[in-house]
N, C-alpha and C positions, 0 to 999 in steps of 0.2 A: 552569351548565346547558348541556348540549351540544345543538346543533341536530339535529333528526331528519333521517335520510338520505332523500333524495328517492326516491320510488317509480319503478318503470320507466315507468309511464304519465306521470308528471311529467317524467322525463328525455326521453321521446319528445316531449312537448309543447314542451319548451324547446329541444331540440337536434336533433331529427330533420331532416335536410335536406329541403327542399321537393321535391327530385327524387324521393326515396323515397315521399313522400306522393302525388305525382302518379302514379307508376308503380303504387302500390298501389290507387289508385282507378280505374285504367284509362287506357291511353294508346293512341290509335288512329293509323292511317295519316294520317287527316285532320289530327290534331294535329301529326304529324311534318312534313307538308307546310307547314303554316303556320309552324312553328318554323324550318324551314330557310330559308324566304323572309325571315323576320324576321332570322335570324342573318346572312344574306348582306347585307341592308340595313344592319344595324348595322356589319358589318365594313367596308363601303364608307365609312361615316362615320368609323369609328375609325382606318382606315389613315393618312390624312394627320395626324389629331390625335395619334396615338401618336408619330409622328416629330417633329412640331412640339414636343410637350411635352418630349421627350427633349432636343432641341437647346436649347430654352429653359432647361432645367435644367443645361446645361453638359456633356452626355454625347453619345455617338454615337447616331444615330437608331435603330439596331437595338435599343438598350437599351429604348426605348419599345415597340417591337414585341414583344420578348421578354416584357416585363412584361404587355402586353395579352393575349398568348397564354397564358402560364403562370398568372398571377394571375386573368385573366378566366375561364379554364377552372375553376379551383378555387373561385372565388366562386360560380359557377353550380352546380357539382357538389355543394358542401357547404353552400351558403348557406340562410338562412331566409326568403328571398323568392323567389317564383316567377319574377319577370321582371327581377331585378337584373342589370345589366351592369357588370362590374368592369374595372379597368385603371388606368393612370396618369391623373391629373386635374390641372387647372390649379392647384388649391389648393396642390399640393406644390411648385410651381416655385420660389418664393422660399426655402422651407425647404431643399430639395435643393441649390439653387445655393449657399446659404450654408454648408451642411454640407460640400460638396465643396471649396469654397475653404478651409475651416478645417481639415478632417480628411482631405482627398483622397478618392478613390473608395472605398478600403477602409473609411474611416470611415463613408461612407454605407451600405455593406453592413452594417456592425455596427449602425448606428442603425436600419436597416430591420428587421434581425433582432430587435433588442431591442423595437422597436415591435410586431412580430408576436407576440412572447411576451407583451407587455403586453395586447394585444387578446385573446389566448387566455385569459389570467388574468381579464380583465374579463368575458368570456363565462361562464367557469366560476363566477365569483363573482356572476353574475346582475346585473351592473351595466348591462345594456342599457337598462332603463327609466330609470335615473338619468341617463344621458347625454342624455335628451330634455329635461331640465330646465334646460338652459343658457339664460339670458335672451336674448330676441330681439335687444335692442340689441347684445349682445356678438357674437352670430352674424352679424348684418348688418354690424356694424362691421368685424370682421376679414375678412369676405367681400369687402366693398367695398375694404378696404385691400389685400387680395391682388390684386384686379383691377388696381389702380393699379400695384402692384409688377410685375405681369406686363407691363403696357404699357411701363413704364420699362425692363424687361429686354429689350424687343424694339426699342428705339429704334436700337440699333447696326445690326441687320440691316434694319430698316425703311428707314433712310437710307443703308445701305451704308458705314458709317463704317469707315475703316482705323485700327483701334486694337487694342490687346491685349485681355486678358480684362477684362470690365467688373467693377468692384468690387461686392461684395455690399452694402456699407454705403450707405445712402441719400445722405448728403452727399458721400462720395467718388465715388459713381456720378454724381451731378449735376455735380460738378466735372469729371470725366473727359469726360462727354458734351459739356459746354460748351466744353472745350478742343479737341474734334475736330469740332464741328458744322460748321465751315466746309468740311470736306472731304467733305461729303455727296455721294453718288453719285446723280445724277438718274435714272439707269436703274433702280437698285434701288428708289428711292422710287416711280417710275412703276409698276413691277411690283407692289409692295405695295399701292398705291392701287387698281390695276385688280382685284386679287384681292378686296380689301374690297368694291369696287363690285359685282363679280360675285356674291359671297355675299349681299350685301344685296338685290340685284335678284332673284336666284333665290328668296330667302326670301319676297319680296313677291309675285311673280307665279307662281313654280313651287315652292311650299313642299315638295312631295313629292319633289323632285329632290335628289340628294346634292350640295348646294352647295359644300361644302369640296373634295370630290374634283374636281368640274368646274372650279372656279376654279384649283385646283392644276394640273390637266392643261393648261388653257388658258395659264396663266402660264408653265408649263414649256415648252410648245410654242412660244410666241411668243418667249421669251428665247433658246431654242436656235436657232430659225429665223432670228432677226434678229441672232444672235451678240452679244447684249447683254453688256456688261462687268459681270456680276453674279456674286457668289460663289454656288456651288452646294454641295450636300451632298458631292459627290465632291471638289471642290477643297479643302474644309475637313477632311472626315473620311475621304476615300478611298471606295472602292467599298463598297456595302452587302453584307455576306456573305449569299449565298443558301444558308443552312444552318440546321439545327435549333438551337434554343437549347441551349447546352452547360451541363451541371452543372459549375460551377467555383467554387471558393472562393478569392478573391484574398487578398492579405495583409491581415489584419484587425488593427488596433492595439488588441488587448484591454487593453493597459496603460492606455488612455485611456477605458475604459468609463465610469467615474464622470463624467468630463468630458463625455461624450456623452449621458448620461442625459436632460438637459433637451431636447435635440434629438429624442431617441427618443420622449420623452413627447409632444412637439408633433406628431410624425408619427402616433403612436397616437391622440392626441386628434382630429386632423383626419380620420384614416381612420374612426374610430368615428362622429364627428358626421356626416360627409358620407355615409357608407354608410347610417346610420339615417334621415337626412333623405331620401335617395334612396328608401329602402324605404317611407317614409311617403307620399311623392309617388306612388310606384307603387301603393300601396294605394288612394289616392284616385282614381287613374285606372282601376283594375281592379275595385275593390270587394273586394279580398282583404285578408288580414291576414298580416303577416310575423312571424317569430319573432326578436325583437331579440337575445336572447342567442345563439341559434344563428347569427345573422348576424355578430355580433362574433367568434365562434369561427372561422367561415369566413374572415373578413377577416384574422384572425391567422395562420391556416395559409397563406393566399395570400401574405401579406407575407413569412413565413419562406421559402416556396418561391421567391418572386421574388428574395430576397436570395441564396439558394443558386444561382440561375441568373444572378447578376450583374445583376439588373434594378433597377427603381425601386420606391418605395413605391406601393401600389395601394389603391383603395377603390371603392365603388360610384359610378358616374358618372350624375348625374341626367339630363343631356341625352341620353346614349346609352341609358339605361333608357327614357326617354320615346319615343325613336325606335323602340326594340324593341316597345313596347306599340302604338304607332300603326301599325307594320308588321304587326301580328297576332300577335306573340309572347305566349304565355300560360303557358309552362312553362320550367323551367331548361334544357331542351334547346336553346332558342333561344340562350342565352348560351354554351353549350358549342359550338354550331355556329358562333357568331361567332368564337370562338377558333380553331376549325379552319379557317375561311375565311381568317382573318388569316395563319395559318401558310402556307396555300396561296398567298396573294398574295405573301408575302415570298419564297417559293421561286421563284415564277414571274416576279415583277416587279422583283426586286432590281437587275438591271443597269440598269433605267430610272430607278430612284429616285435615282441619282447625279446626274441632270440637273436635279433639282428645285432652283429658286433658293431660297436662304434667305430672301430678301425675301418670296417668296410664302408660305412657312410663317409668317413674322412677321405678315403681313397676316391670315392665318387666326387666329392667336392674339390679334390685336387684337379681332377679332369675338368670340372666346371671352371675352376679358376684359370686353368691354362687356356681354355676356349675364350674366356672373357678377356684375357690379357691383350688379345688382338695384336700379336707381336709384329705382324706384317704392316699394319697401319702405323705402329710406333716407329718401325724402321723407315717407312716411307716419309713420315713427317720429319724424321731426323735428317733428311736430305734437303729440307726446306730452308727458308731464310733463317738467319741466326736468331732473330727475334722470336719466331715461332718455336724454334728449338728451346730457347730459354723458357718460354711459357710452358711448353710440354714437360720439360724436366723439372721445373719448379713445382708445377701442379702435381706431378707424380711423386716427388720427394715429400711434399707437404702432406699428401694423402697417406703415404705409408708411415711417416714418422710423427705426424701431429694429429690433424683432425680434418675430416672431409669438408666441413664447413669453412675452415680457414683456407683450405686448398682452393675451393671454388671461388671464394671471395678474392683471394690474391690473384688467382689465374685470370678472372674476368677483369679485374682492375688493371693488371699488367697488360692484358690483351687490348684494353681500351686505350691505354697510354701508347702502346706500340702502334695502334691504328692512327691515333692522332699525330704521332711522329711521322708516320709514312705520308699521311695526308698533307702535313706541312711541307714535305719535300716535293709534292707534285701539284700544289695548289696553283702555281703559275703555269703549269703545263696543261691543266684540264680544269675548267670551271663549270662544265655541264653537269646538271643534276639528273639527267635522264640515265636510266640503267640499261634495260634491254628493250629495244623498240624495233618495229618493222623497218626493214631497210628500203625505204621508198627512194627519195632522191638525195636527201641529206646534203643539199648544196652541190651535188654533182650533176651529171647529165640528167635532163628531165625524163628521158626515156630509159632510165637505169634498169628498172624491173623488166622492161621489154627486152633487154639484152639477155635475160636469163634463158638458157635452153630449157626445153620441156623436162619436167621432173626435177628441176633444180630450184631450191629456195635459198634466200639470203636474209640474214639478220645482222644487225650491228649492235655491238656492246659499246656504250659510251660511259666512261668513268671507271674507277678502280674495281677490279673483280676481287673483292675481299670477303671475309666471313659473313658479313651482314647481307650480302646480295648474291652470294654464290648459289643458293638454292633456286634463284630465279631462272637459272639455266634450264632446269628440268621443265619449267612451264613452257619454254619455247616449243619443245617437241609435241606438247599436248594440243597445240593450236592447229595441227594439220589433221584433216580427216583420214588421210593415208600417208604413211611415211614417204618422203621424197627419196629419189635414188641418190641425190647428192645435196649436201647442205654446206653453204658457204657462210662461215661465221666471221664477220668483219670485226677485227680487233684493233683497228687503227686508233680508236679513241680510248684504248685501255692503257693507261700509263703504268699501272703496276698490278701484280697478282700475288696473292699470298698462298700459304699451304692449303687453306680451306677452299680457295678458288681453284687451285690445281686439282684437289680432290673432287670438287663438283664437276669440273671439266672432264676429268677422267671418267666419272660415272656417266656423264652425258655421252662421251665417246663410246663407252661400252653399250649404252642403250641404242645408239645409232648402229653399232656393229650387229647387235641382235636383230635389228630390222633391215639389215643389208644396206644401210645408208652410208655413203662415203662422206667424209667431212674434210673441208678445206678451210684452214685458218689463214686469213689474209691480213696483211698490214701489221704483223707483230712488231712491237717495239722492243727495244733492247732488254729492259727489265723482265717483261713477261717471257721473252725468248730464253733468257738466261735461266730463269727459275724453272721453266718447263724442261729445259735440258738437264738442269741439276736434279730434277725429280723424275727423269727418264721418261718424259712424255715427248716422243720424237716421231717425226714422220717416217712411215714405212713404205711410202710410194704407192700404197693401195688403199687401205682404210683411212689413213690420215695423211694429208699433204699440206705443205705450207706454200703460200704465194706472197710475193712482195707487195702486191696491190690487188684491187678488185678486178682490173682488166686481166691480169694473169690468172686469177682465180676462175674467171669465166672461161678462159682458154683451157685451163686444166679440166674444168667440168665438161667442156665440149669434147675433149679427147676421149672420155669414157662414155659418151652418149651412145645409146643403142642404134 
């Protein structure tokens, strides 16, 4: 039986760029003014990051700028999110570094090109929603592992070590660093430490200031004025070209395509996951809704274009997207302006970029790695069930010591086996296939909803609240035209909950708190109650309360009725 072809309305809903949606609904001079200011702000933040990420990946700094300009423009021009900012990100550093060492730069171009095609195919196959179902321990594990890999990749420049190319493999890298650690350059270490201190201080006392750029400028000025013996961009890479990105296809080893497919898949996977995570974060900050499949399509086109311009893999950048929103950006025009300003900066400031110390860029990346590590999420998940902790730690260790591709594969397979084991334990307890449904009567009193006091809503969850269905919680709140004053979440039919389910429930509670909605969990079984207590999700008597059954939940809701 063949699948019906999607209608034009459905295609528009899935793939229409948010830019067209914004323009169709009306775009004013006031909107343009806000977007230009936001685009300039993000460009100031992205300028040092793009160079630092390129150097950490083992390529010249202009490659990072070209990627931010070309891919950043296309992600905003074609993307399914209003405020997404695209470009190179720290997550790609260990992958890109390893690919270049193994296949040379031409191999990276081919991997990026293949990854772009994979993302386009994923968008056309409407896999955008499926990519949200990656278990939280896997995501947090490889994210924390990548942050450690980024830090280790910067030790050479942080300490000014005189050594050749740093090996991509963990054990060979640690051995090489240990052999050369005695030759550390105190001037380089001082510049790096000062840049880290400047960024941390500015974020604490002047969070609205562009800390990365200020720290980089001060570090560059001091090292130049004092003639410190530190390596700079110019001394390692030569002058940064003040020219437009050139469309150029280097030699691509097509005969090694099959060998490169795993690396290409890893790049596509990372780009898809990070872009959709960034879009979800942006939705939470703006109250909007992104088009996940359209976003994947735009990410694919952007990566194909970045490859053809000799750039790096690109995706949505969570930190830069957040800066864009805080600076007032509300439409894709801000992202397009950010790419334009970056091009202008490169054309005007290229002669000065050669003076930037590599130690200063390494210091900036250390801060980025720390932010990316998400220590709080790691600690939170370590309080979860033992199986989730094993998945988290194994994914983290494999990412650091071996390969991100292996870490993702092993993490997903282990999470799947863990889920099947959990389901085998509860299959006799719960056989319902429904997930989250309106709490009508469900076999109870026929006038059940009539019992609800004014301003109170009730929903029931039926089935395990695990990683594949946890995101459905967020959809519940979107069904109401106005937030209720009290929300009863019936969990009598939930036999188990895992760490991803607790994370989703915590985010749901935070969203309710922002809207002034009290939440009552009724009918909690022993396993969910134990895991919630273990991960410190406990009733406070005000915002969150527990009830033994639906009748008690209604009574609690009436207590707080106006």
